[in-house]
C-alpha positions as MATLAB code, in Angstrom:
seq = 'MCIHVFVADDLPDIVVWDPDEVSVLVARGSQMLDVVRELRALLTIDLGAPEGSGTALLCFCGARLELPVGLAGRPVPAGAR';
ca = [
     -21.457   74.089   93.973;
     -22.358   74.042   90.260;
     -19.959   74.573   87.386;
     -20.573   77.662   85.252;
     -19.531   78.073   81.619;
     -18.261   81.423   80.295;
     -16.960   82.650   76.928;
     -13.471   84.152   76.941;
     -10.867   85.442   74.492;
      -7.265   84.342   74.001;
      -7.506   80.862   75.503;
      -4.848   78.208   74.804;
      -7.558   75.583   74.074;
     -11.258   75.477   73.105;
     -12.239   74.620   76.693;
     -10.259   75.532   79.827;
     -11.092   74.526   83.421;
     -10.649   77.278   86.029;
     -10.602   75.504   89.421;
     -10.375   78.766   91.383;
     -13.713   79.973   90.002;
     -15.292   76.493   89.572;
     -15.935   77.431   85.967;
     -15.158   76.377   82.424;
     -13.946   78.984   79.941;
     -14.864   78.445   76.278;
     -12.956   80.152   73.467;
     -15.082   82.776   71.722;
     -15.876   81.839   68.116;
     -15.471   78.085   68.609;
     -17.723   75.726   66.686;
     -20.605   74.439   68.825;
     -19.908   70.773   68.022;
     -16.274   71.149   69.121;
     -17.319   72.948   72.308;
     -19.822   70.244   73.281;
     -17.312   67.458   72.558;
     -14.560   69.168   74.587;
     -16.922   70.076   77.444;
     -18.210   66.495   77.665;
     -14.644   65.144   77.873;
     -13.616   67.689   80.505;
     -16.705   67.150   82.634;
     -16.889   63.355   82.544;
     -13.252   62.295   82.241;
     -11.340   65.040   84.058;
     -13.925   66.164   86.623;
     -15.952   62.986   87.166;
     -19.354   64.460   86.330;
     -22.091   61.974   85.428;
     -22.675   61.196   81.759;
     -25.819   62.948   80.532;
     -28.359   61.195   78.348;
     -28.081   62.056   74.680;
     -26.171   65.300   74.275;
     -26.946   66.715   77.738;
     -23.954   68.033   79.677;
     -24.174   67.667   83.441;
     -22.400   69.269   86.386;
     -20.988   66.955   89.052;
     -24.133   67.737   91.083;
     -26.306   66.352   88.242;
     -27.741   69.710   87.076;
     -27.743   70.456   83.339;
     -25.173   73.010   82.228;
     -26.274   75.986   80.159;
     -24.099   77.222   77.352;
     -23.123   80.905   77.577;
     -24.991   83.598   75.663;
     -21.820   84.687   73.856;
     -21.402   81.238   72.362;
     -24.896   80.389   71.174;
     -26.421   83.847   70.830;
     -28.929   83.062   73.615;
     -28.927   80.847   76.712;
     -29.426   77.269   75.564;
     -29.361   74.239   77.846;
     -26.514   72.015   76.683;
     -27.957   69.188   74.675;
     -31.080   71.101   73.587;
     -32.114   70.395   70.019;
];
């Protein structure tokens, strides 16, 4: 089962893990650099996902995560330049 990333309002942190939905919630309006840094830490340290090459963010299954439309303005694979 792959992790999905969604934008949400009124979160206590920039990135919040929702184990019931197997998803990560990202605070709307957060800076992209902060989001990527926090997502990488959550995925690799807390959830044991593999470390992606460069800036790629990977699910624990090895698939690349896509950032939500509400964050980037359009779907963008995490780590895309």
